[in-house]
N, C-alpha and C positions, 0 to 999 in steps of 0.2 A: 504494500500500500504506500502511496506517495504522501510525503509530509513536508511541511514547511515549519521551521522552528523560529520563534521570535524571542530575542534576548535583549538585555540591556547592560549586562555586566560580565563577570568572569567566565560564566558558562560552565560551571562545574556540573550542573544537571544536564546541560547539553552534552558534555563529555560522556556521562554515563549512558545517555541515549545513543550517542555515536558508537560507543563500545559494545552496546547490546543490539544494534540495529538489525543485524542479520538474524539474530535469535528471535526478535520480536516482529519479524516480517515488515520492517519499515525501510523505505528508501527515502533518505533525507534529500530532497530536491534542492533546498536552499536554506540558508540561515540569514535572517534579517535582524538588524539591530537599529534602535533609534539613537545609538551613540557610536560615533565613528571610532572611538578608542576602546570599545568593548573587547576585552581579551578573548571572549568567546568566538569572535570572528577569526582570530588566529587559530583557535582550536579547530574550527571548521575547515579553514584553508589547509591545515596540515593533513586533513583527511580527504582533501580534494573536493570539498563541497563548495558550490558557488555561494558567495556572500554578498550582502548589500548593506549599506548603512544609509538610513534616511534620518537626517538630523531634524528632530521635531522642532527645534528652535528656529528653523528656517521657514516655518509655516505660520501664517497669521491666526490660524484657528485649529482647534482639535479636529474639526470636521475636514479641513483641508489636508491635514496630516493623514488622517484615516483613509481619505480618498486615495492618496498616493500609495499608502501601504496596501490598500485593497487592490489597486491596479497592478502593483508589483507581485503581490501574492497570486493573483489570478493567472499571471503568466506561467505559473508552475502547475496550475490546475490540481491543487492538493486535495487528497481525501481527508486529511487531518491537519489541523493547525495546532502546534504545541507551543504554549507560552511557558518558557523555561527561564524565569527571572526577568520577565518583560515588565518594566516598571512604568507603563503608561496606562491611564484609564481610557478605555475604548468607548467610542460613541455608541449609542443605541443602534444607529443605522448599521454600523460595522458588526456588532454582536448579533443582530437579527439576520444579517446576510449569511453569516457562517454558523448559525445556531445548530447545535448538535455535532459540529465538526471541530470545535475548539476546546482543548483541555488546558487547565492552568494548575500549577502547584503553588500552594500557599503555606508559609511556615507558621501555622497554628492549627489548633483543633477547631475548625469552623463549626458553628457560627461565632465562636469566641475570637476576638482580636482580628477583625477584618482590618485591612490597611497596613500601615507601616509599624516598625519598632515592636514587633510581636513578642520577641523574646523578653525584653525588659518589661513589657506590659504584663506578661504572664507571671514573671517573678514578683512584680509590684502588687499584683492582685492576690498573691499568696496561693497560687495554683499548685497542686501536687503533681499534675501531669501537664505535658506539653507535647507538641509533635507537628506533623505535617498533614495537609489535606490535599486531595486532588478533586477538582470539580469541573463540571461543564461551565463554560463561560456564558454568562447572560449579561444583560444591561446593568444589573446591580453589582457593584464592586465586591468581589470575593463572595458573592451571594448566590451563585448558581448551584444546582443540585450537587451535593457531595457524593463522590463515587467511592472513595477509599481514604482511610486515615492510618497513620502509623503513630503510636504513642510511646513516649518515654517518661520516666519519672524525673521530676525536677529535684536535684540534689541540694543539700543544705548549703554547699559551698559554690553552687552555680552562680555565675554572672551571665550577662547577656551573650558574651563572646563564647564561653564554654558551652552554653546551652545551644547557641546557633550551630556550633561545630557538630554537636551530637545529633541535632535535628537534620542537618545536611546529610549525614551518613544514612539516615532513614530515607530521606528523599531520593537518594541515588538508587536505592533498591525498589522503592514503591513506584516511582514514575514509569520506568520501563515496563513493569508488570502491568500497570493499568493501560498503558499505550498498547500493549500486546492484546489485552482484552478487546480493545477497539479494532485493531487490525485483523483480528480473528473474526470480527463480526458479532462478537458476543455482547458488546456494550453499545448502547445508544441512548439518545435522549427522547423521551416521549412526554409531551406536555412539559410539566415542570418536575419530571421524575427521571432519575438515572436508572436505566434498566439493564441488568446483567443476567444473561441466560434466561430472559423472559420474565424475570422477577424484579420488582421495584426495590431499589437499595434503601 
C-alpha cells in the first residue's frame, strides 16, 4: 500500500516506519515536512525516499498552506497519510478530504492532554500512567477516534525528558503495528468509530 509521511522534526517515528516498511506492506512514496531543516528529511533521503519541504511561514493562511500540501500529496496518490510528529493543525477542509486515510501518533493517553507539552502536563497532574495514542485524524485537534494506546507507569523520579524518552520507545513499536492493520485492510474509519476486524474499538 502506498503512503505519504508528514513530519516536522527529527523523524524518529519515521525511522521506525522506514525500518519496518517491508514487514508492514507499506511503500513510502514521499516524506513531506513543513520545516526545511527537519532531520527526518535526511533520514528519508538516506533510504532513497523522495522528500519535500513546504515552509508554512511562506503562506498567508493555514488554508493556503493546506492547499499546497494537498496538491503535493495528491501527486503520490497515497492510500494512507501518516502524521509522524507533524506539528501543524490541519484545516477542516484538509481533514475531510482525507478522512479515514490519515493516522496520527500523539504522546499521551487520549483524550487526556491533547496538544503540546504532554509529558510535563501528565507529571503536573499527578498521573500514575502515561503513554502514546494512535488515532484517525479528524477536524478536532488530537480528537479523532483512538485506535490503539501503549501505557507506561510514571516513575517517582521522572521528569518530562525521561518520560518523553520512554514514551518514544513505545511509539516506535505501536505505530508500525497499527499502520500494518491499515495496510492489511483490517482497520478503517466508519462514522466516528475506528473499526478493527469488523468491530468498533
